[in-house]
C-alpha positions as MATLAB code, in Angstrom:
seq = 'MDPAALYREDIFTDQRVGTIRRMTPVKSDGGDDASRPVLFIGQATVMTPMGSLPLSFELDAASLAEAVSRFGPAAQQAIDEAARELQEMRRQAASSIVIPDAGAATFKGIGGKGGIQLP';
ca = [
     194.637    4.732   37.435;
     194.889    4.472   34.261;
     195.360    0.774   32.902;
     197.348    1.531   29.942;
     199.635    3.642   31.632;
     200.981    1.153   34.398;
     204.708    0.987   35.373;
     206.540   -1.614   37.374;
     209.680    0.816   39.072;
     212.837   -0.875   40.170;
     215.381    1.444   42.231;
     219.067    1.246   41.759;
     221.698    3.399   44.240;
     225.287    3.494   44.863;
     224.052    5.576   48.250;
     226.293    8.259   47.470;
     225.373   10.127   44.726;
     221.995    9.275   43.706;
     219.456    6.820   42.542;
     217.961    5.591   38.898;
     214.476    4.830   38.895;
     213.933    2.193   36.098;
     210.391    2.582   34.807;
     209.330   -0.769   33.165;
     206.051   -0.718   31.296;
     203.576   -3.508   32.324;
     199.947   -4.522   31.327;
     197.193   -4.376   34.192;
     197.747   -8.210   34.596;
     201.247   -7.358   35.839;
     203.250   -8.524   32.677;
     205.630   -6.472   30.905;
     204.010   -4.340   28.160;
     206.893   -4.791   25.466;
     205.070   -1.766   23.154;
     206.150    0.591   25.618;
     209.701    1.841   26.316;
     211.430    1.105   29.334;
     212.156    4.762   31.075;
     215.049    5.577   33.597;
     214.796    8.575   35.806;
     217.895    9.753   37.712;
     217.253   11.347   41.090;
     220.017   13.414   43.297;
     219.897   16.145   46.053;
     222.119   19.373   46.101;
     222.961   21.273   49.052;
     221.931   24.706   48.620;
     222.258   27.613   51.250;
     218.628   27.608   51.771;
     218.850   23.208   52.187;
     218.902   20.447   50.222;
     217.192   20.691   46.616;
     215.464   17.375   45.382;
     216.417   16.935   41.451;
     214.977   14.505   39.081;
     215.603   14.295   35.341;
     215.012   11.899   32.654;
     217.953    9.515   31.435;
     217.924    8.922   27.895;
     218.982    5.092   27.835;
     218.383    1.726   26.400;
     219.539   -0.152   29.403;
     220.866    0.201   33.542;
     224.685    0.271   32.254;
     223.716    2.898   29.982;
     221.748    5.024   32.214;
     224.781    4.670   35.088;
     227.048    6.329   32.437;
     224.744    8.992   31.703;
     223.813    9.984   35.436;
     226.480   12.554   36.026;
     226.185   14.772   32.872;
     222.157   14.450   33.538;
     222.583   15.496   36.899;
     224.949   18.300   36.148;
     222.535   19.444   33.267;
     219.637   19.531   35.962;
     222.199   21.489   38.604;
     222.512   23.916   35.805;
     218.825   24.633   34.994;
     217.745   24.719   38.368;
     220.346   27.185   39.109;
     218.815   29.503   36.202;
     215.489   29.231   37.268;
     216.720   30.308   41.121;
     218.378   33.424   39.450;
     215.394   34.089   37.822;
     213.163   33.814   40.687;
     215.427   36.103   42.593;
     215.402   38.450   39.950;
     211.711   38.750   39.183;
     211.476   39.118   43.257;
     213.731   41.690   43.371;
     212.193   43.701   40.692;
     208.992   43.566   41.757;
     206.837   46.466   42.529;
     205.125   46.247   46.101;
     201.614   48.255   45.847;
     199.874   48.765   49.383;
     196.321   47.232   49.333;
     193.695   50.410   49.409;
     192.846   49.258   52.750;
     196.983   49.673   53.886;
     197.709   51.724   57.260;
     198.796   55.155   56.145;
     201.082   57.232   58.414;
     200.868   61.421   59.255;
     202.589   63.387   56.557;
     202.963   60.341   53.765;
     200.008   60.361   51.638;
     197.632   59.979   54.377;
     195.218   62.073   56.545;
     197.046   62.268   59.484;
     197.482   59.205   62.202;
     197.525   55.859   61.836;
     194.194   54.571   59.528;
     193.204   51.291   60.137;
     190.749   49.174   57.827;
];
Protein backbone atom coordinates (compact mmCIF):
# COMPACT_ATOMS: atom_id res chain seq x y z
CA MET A 1 0.00 0.00 0.00
CA ASP A 2 1.06 3.54 -0.70
CA PRO A 3 1.16 5.38 2.66
CA ALA A 4 0.81 8.73 0.84
CA ALA A 5 -2.48 7.70 -0.81
CA LEU A 6 -4.57 6.48 2.13
CA TYR A 7 -8.25 7.35 2.57
CA ARG A 8 -10.84 6.76 5.26
CA GLU A 9 -14.15 5.69 3.77
CA ASP A 10 -17.54 6.75 5.13
CA ILE A 11 -20.69 5.35 3.51
CA PHE A 12 -24.04 7.14 3.32
CA THR A 13 -27.21 5.64 1.85
CA ASP A 14 -30.93 6.29 1.66
CA GLN A 15 -31.48 2.51 1.21
CA ARG A 16 -33.49 3.21 -1.97
CA VAL A 17 -31.62 5.01 -4.72
CA GLY A 18 -27.95 4.56 -4.03
CA THR A 19 -24.87 5.14 -1.94
CA ILE A 20 -22.38 7.95 -1.52
CA ARG A 21 -18.87 7.13 -0.38
CA ARG A 22 -16.93 9.96 1.25
CA MET A 23 -13.21 9.33 0.85
CA THR A 24 -11.31 11.44 3.41
CA PRO A 25 -7.55 11.55 2.84
CA VAL A 26 -5.52 10.46 5.84
CA LYS A 27 -1.85 10.29 6.76
CA SER A 28 -0.17 6.99 7.54
CA ASP A 29 -0.84 7.58 11.26
CA GLY A 30 -4.61 7.78 10.57
CA GLY A 31 -4.96 11.54 11.06
CA ASP A 32 -6.72 13.66 8.44
CA ASP A 33 -4.54 14.92 5.58
CA ALA A 34 -5.78 18.46 4.85
CA SER A 35 -3.37 18.83 1.91
CA ARG A 36 -5.56 16.57 -0.27
CA PRO A 37 -9.24 17.02 -1.16
CA VAL A 38 -12.09 14.90 0.15
CA LEU A 39 -13.60 12.79 -2.65
CA PHE A 40 -17.25 11.83 -3.07
CA ILE A 41 -18.19 8.78 -5.13
CA GLY A 42 -21.76 7.87 -6.03
CA GLN A 43 -22.90 4.30 -6.54
CA ALA A 44 -26.18 3.02 -7.94
CA THR A 45 -27.52 -0.16 -9.51
CA VAL A 46 -29.64 -0.14 -12.64
CA MET A 47 -31.78 -3.10 -13.67
CA THR A 48 -31.38 -4.10 -17.32
CA PRO A 49 -32.84 -6.99 -19.35
CA MET A 50 -29.51 -8.77 -18.76
CA GLY A 51 -29.57 -8.24 -14.98
CA SER A 52 -28.32 -5.59 -12.59
CA LEU A 53 -25.64 -3.16 -13.73
CA PRO A 54 -23.61 -1.51 -10.94
CA LEU A 55 -22.56 2.08 -11.66
CA SER A 56 -19.91 4.13 -9.91
CA PHE A 57 -19.30 7.82 -10.61
CA GLU A 58 -17.47 10.78 -9.12
CA LEU A 59 -19.45 13.57 -7.53
CA ASP A 60 -17.83 16.99 -7.87
CA ALA A 61 -18.73 18.29 -4.42
CA ALA A 62 -17.16 19.99 -1.43
CA SER A 63 -19.64 18.68 1.16
CA LEU A 64 -21.99 15.76 1.73
CA ALA A 65 -25.05 18.00 1.18
CA GLU A 66 -23.64 19.10 -2.18
CA ALA A 67 -22.87 15.49 -3.12
CA VAL A 68 -26.46 14.47 -2.31
CA SER A 69 -27.87 17.30 -4.47
CA ARG A 70 -25.63 16.29 -7.40
CA PHE A 71 -26.28 12.56 -7.09
CA GLY A 72 -29.33 12.41 -9.41
CA PRO A 73 -27.83 14.26 -12.40
CA ALA A 74 -24.50 12.40 -12.05
CA ALA A 75 -26.30 9.03 -11.85
CA GLN A 76 -28.31 9.89 -14.98
CA GLN A 77 -25.11 10.79 -16.83
CA ALA A 78 -23.53 7.49 -15.75
CA ILE A 79 -26.62 5.59 -16.98
CA ASP A 80 -26.49 7.41 -20.33
CA GLU A 81 -22.77 6.64 -20.74
CA ALA A 82 -23.30 2.97 -19.86
CA ALA A 83 -26.15 2.75 -22.40
CA ARG A 84 -23.93 4.26 -25.12
CA GLU A 85 -21.13 1.80 -24.29
CA LEU A 86 -23.56 -1.16 -24.43
CA GLN A 87 -24.91 0.01 -27.80
CA GLU A 88 -21.37 0.32 -29.16
CA MET A 89 -20.47 -3.17 -27.89
CA ARG A 90 -23.61 -4.59 -29.56
CA ARG A 91 -22.78 -2.78 -32.81
CA GLN A 92 -19.24 -4.15 -32.79
CA ALA A 93 -20.44 -7.68 -32.01
CA ALA A 94 -23.03 -7.54 -34.82
CA SER A 95 -20.54 -6.29 -37.40
CA SER A 96 -17.68 -8.64 -36.56
CA ILE A 97 -16.69 -11.18 -39.18
CA VAL A 98 -16.14 -14.72 -37.98
CA ILE A 99 -13.24 -16.46 -39.73
CA PRO A 100 -12.93 -20.18 -38.97
CA ASP A 101 -9.64 -21.55 -37.74
CA ALA A 102 -7.42 -23.41 -40.21
CA GLY A 103 -8.24 -26.70 -38.48
CA ALA A 104 -11.99 -26.14 -38.34
CA ALA A 105 -14.39 -28.83 -39.57
CA THR A 106 -15.44 -28.69 -43.27
CA PHE A 107 -18.54 -30.18 -44.84
CA LYS A 108 -18.85 -31.92 -48.21
CA GLY A 109 -19.49 -29.41 -50.96
CA ILE A 110 -18.65 -26.36 -48.84
CA GLY A 111 -15.01 -25.62 -49.47
CA GLY A 112 -13.80 -28.98 -48.24
CA LYS A 113 -12.49 -32.18 -49.75
CA GLY A 114 -15.58 -34.07 -48.75
CA GLY A 115 -16.84 -35.42 -45.46
CA ILE A 116 -16.13 -33.88 -42.11
CA GLN A 117 -12.48 -33.16 -41.48
CA LEU A 118 -11.36 -33.22 -37.87
CA PRO A 119 -8.13 -31.57 -36.76
